C-alpha positions as CSV (number, residue, x, y, z in Angstrom):
1,M,51.6,-23.1,23.5
2,L,51.8,-19.9,21.8
3,E,55.3,-21.0,20.6
4,L,54.0,-23.8,19.2
5,C,51.9,-22.4,16.7
6,L,54.6,-19.3,15.9
7,V,57.1,-22.4,14.8
8,L,54.3,-23.6,12.3
9,I,54.3,-20.3,10.7
10,D,57.0,-19.1,8.2
11,N,57.8,-15.6,8.5
12,E,58.6,-13.1,11.2
13,Q,55.9,-10.6,10.0
14,D,53.3,-13.0,9.9
15,K,54.7,-14.6,13.1
16,A,53.9,-11.0,14.6
17,L,50.3,-10.7,13.0
18,F,49.9,-14.5,14.7
19,K,50.3,-13.1,18.2
20,D,48.6,-10.2,18.1
21,L,46.1,-11.9,17.0
22,Y,46.2,-14.8,19.6
23,D,46.8,-12.3,22.2
24,E,43.3,-10.5,21.0
25,Y,41.1,-13.3,20.4
26,N,42.5,-15.7,23.3
27,G,39.6,-15.3,25.7
28,L,36.9,-15.4,22.9
29,V,38.2,-19.1,21.7
30,F,38.2,-20.4,25.2
31,Y,34.9,-18.9,26.3
32,I,33.3,-20.3,23.1
33,A,35.1,-23.7,24.0
34,N,34.1,-23.5,27.5
35,Q,30.3,-22.8,26.6
36,H,29.9,-25.8,24.6
37,L,32.1,-28.2,27.2
38,D,31.5,-26.7,30.3
39,N,34.9,-28.5,31.3
40,H,37.6,-26.1,32.0
41,S,40.5,-28.7,31.3
42,L,38.9,-29.6,27.8
43,A,38.1,-25.8,27.1
44,E,42.0,-25.2,27.5
45,E,42.8,-28.5,25.2
46,A,40.2,-27.3,22.2
47,T,41.7,-23.4,23.0
48,Q,45.1,-24.9,22.2
49,E,43.8,-27.4,19.1
50,A,42.1,-24.6,17.8
51,F,44.9,-21.9,17.8
52,L,46.7,-24.8,16.0
53,Y,44.7,-24.9,13.4
54,I,44.3,-21.4,12.4
55,A,48.2,-21.6,12.9
56,K,48.6,-24.3,10.4
57,N,46.2,-22.5,7.6
58,F,47.2,-19.0,8.9
59,E,48.5,-18.5,5.0
60,S,44.7,-19.1,3.5
61,F,43.1,-16.7,5.1
62,K,45.9,-13.6,5.9
63,G,45.2,-10.9,3.9
64,E,42.0,-11.8,2.7
65,N,38.7,-9.7,3.5
66,I,37.1,-12.0,5.9
67,N,35.0,-11.4,9.1
68,L,38.3,-12.4,11.3
69,K,36.4,-12.9,14.7
70,G,33.6,-14.9,12.8
71,Y,36.2,-17.2,11.0
72,I,38.0,-17.6,14.5
73,A,34.5,-18.3,16.4
74,T,33.9,-20.9,14.0
75,V,36.7,-22.7,14.4
76,A,36.5,-22.7,18.4
77,K,32.9,-23.8,17.9
78,G,34.3,-26.4,15.5
79,T,37.2,-27.4,17.7
80,A,34.8,-27.7,20.6
81,I,31.8,-29.7,19.0
82,S,34.4,-32.3,18.0
83,Y,35.6,-32.3,21.5
84,Y,32.4,-32.6,22.9
85,R,31.3,-35.5,20.3
86,K,35.0,-37.2,21.3
87,E,33.6,-37.2,25.0
88,S,30.3,-37.7,24.6
89,R,30.7,-41.2,22.1
90,H,30.2,-43.3,25.4
91,L,26.7,-42.3,25.0
92,Y,26.4,-44.1,21.9
93,N,27.6,-47.4,23.7
94,L,24.7,-47.7,26.0
95,N,22.7,-50.6,25.2
96,Y,18.6,-50.2,24.7
97,D,18.3,-51.6,27.8
98,D,20.4,-49.0,29.9
99,I,18.0,-46.0,28.2
100,K,14.6,-47.8,28.7
101,N,15.5,-49.0,32.5
102,Q,16.5,-45.4,33.2
103,Y,13.6,-43.8,31.8
104,D,10.8,-46.2,32.9
105,A,9.3,-44.2,34.9
106,T,8.4,-41.5,32.2
107,E,7.8,-43.0,29.2
108,S,7.6,-39.6,27.1
109,L,11.4,-38.5,28.5
110,E,12.3,-42.1,26.8
111,L,11.4,-41.2,24.0
112,D,12.2,-37.7,23.7
113,A,16.0,-39.2,25.0
114,L,15.9,-41.8,22.0
115,D,15.0,-38.7,19.4
116,V,18.1,-36.8,20.6
117,V,20.1,-39.9,20.0
118,A,18.9,-40.3,17.0
119,L,18.8,-36.9,15.9
120,S,22.7,-36.5,17.4
121,Q,23.4,-39.6,15.3
122,A,21.6,-38.6,11.7
123,M,23.6,-35.5,12.2
124,E,27.2,-37.5,12.7
125,E,26.4,-38.5,9.0
126,L,25.9,-35.0,7.1
127,P,29.3,-33.5,6.1
128,E,31.2,-31.1,8.8
129,N,30.9,-28.1,6.9
130,I,26.8,-29.0,6.8
131,R,26.6,-29.2,10.3
132,N,28.5,-26.0,10.8
133,M,26.1,-24.4,8.5
134,M,23.3,-25.6,10.6
135,E,24.6,-25.1,13.8
136,L,25.4,-21.6,13.3
137,A,21.8,-20.9,11.7
138,Y,19.8,-22.8,14.2
139,V,22.1,-22.3,17.5
140,Y,23.8,-19.0,16.9
141,G,20.9,-17.6,15.2
142,M,23.2,-16.2,12.0
143,T,21.8,-15.4,8.7
144,S,22.7,-17.2,5.4
145,A,24.6,-14.2,4.4
146,Q,26.6,-14.3,7.3
147,I,27.2,-18.0,7.1
148,G,27.7,-17.2,3.5
149,E,30.5,-14.4,3.7
150,L,32.2,-17.3,6.3
151,Y,32.3,-19.7,4.0
152,K,32.4,-17.7,0.8
153,I,29.6,-18.7,-0.9
154,S,25.9,-17.2,-1.6
155,A,23.2,-16.6,0.8
156,G,21.1,-18.5,-1.6
157,N,23.4,-21.3,-1.5
158,V,23.7,-21.6,2.2
159,R,19.5,-21.8,2.5
160,Q,19.9,-24.8,0.1
161,K,22.7,-26.7,1.7
162,I,20.6,-25.8,4.5
163,S,17.3,-27.2,3.6
164,R,18.6,-30.3,1.4
165,A,20.4,-31.3,4.9
166,K,17.2,-30.6,7.1
167,K,15.4,-33.4,4.1
168,E,18.0,-35.4,4.3
169,L,18.1,-35.8,8.4
170,I,13.7,-35.9,8.4
171,K,14.0,-38.9,6.1
172,E,16.7,-40.1,8.2
173,M,14.9,-39.7,11.1
174,T,11.7,-41.6,9.5
175,D,13.9,-44.5,8.2
């Protein structure tokens, strides 16, 4: 796996830097992927995919003054979420009767389950970077300043994007 990533990097100095980065953060990336996927083999695939992404984009952040651990964690989380979405697509293919039969005994669960599916579908409609900002804020508890640092935008801009996304989700959920 590491060898494939190194092929994507041009010079030897950058290859050595990437190898150090891989050795230091491989465990973290796998841990994050496994937390999201709860499946060892999918977590390994997501880890490989995350490092391929980092290798392909190595020039873009090398030498930048960024929170490297935060950047790698964001890439790992995004990759794991993409894998999770691919794996859970079959849930959206269930028809209403299947869902209704499953939750007939408890009506409140049926409504909650349908709300979760609707919210997931509405979230899918948001641009990926906005979805990631919302997850960083609401799932991981990152501040607007921390998210802004990752995306190289101001904290106010992050708050504005999240606020607009929330309004869009509410609109989608009530239509």
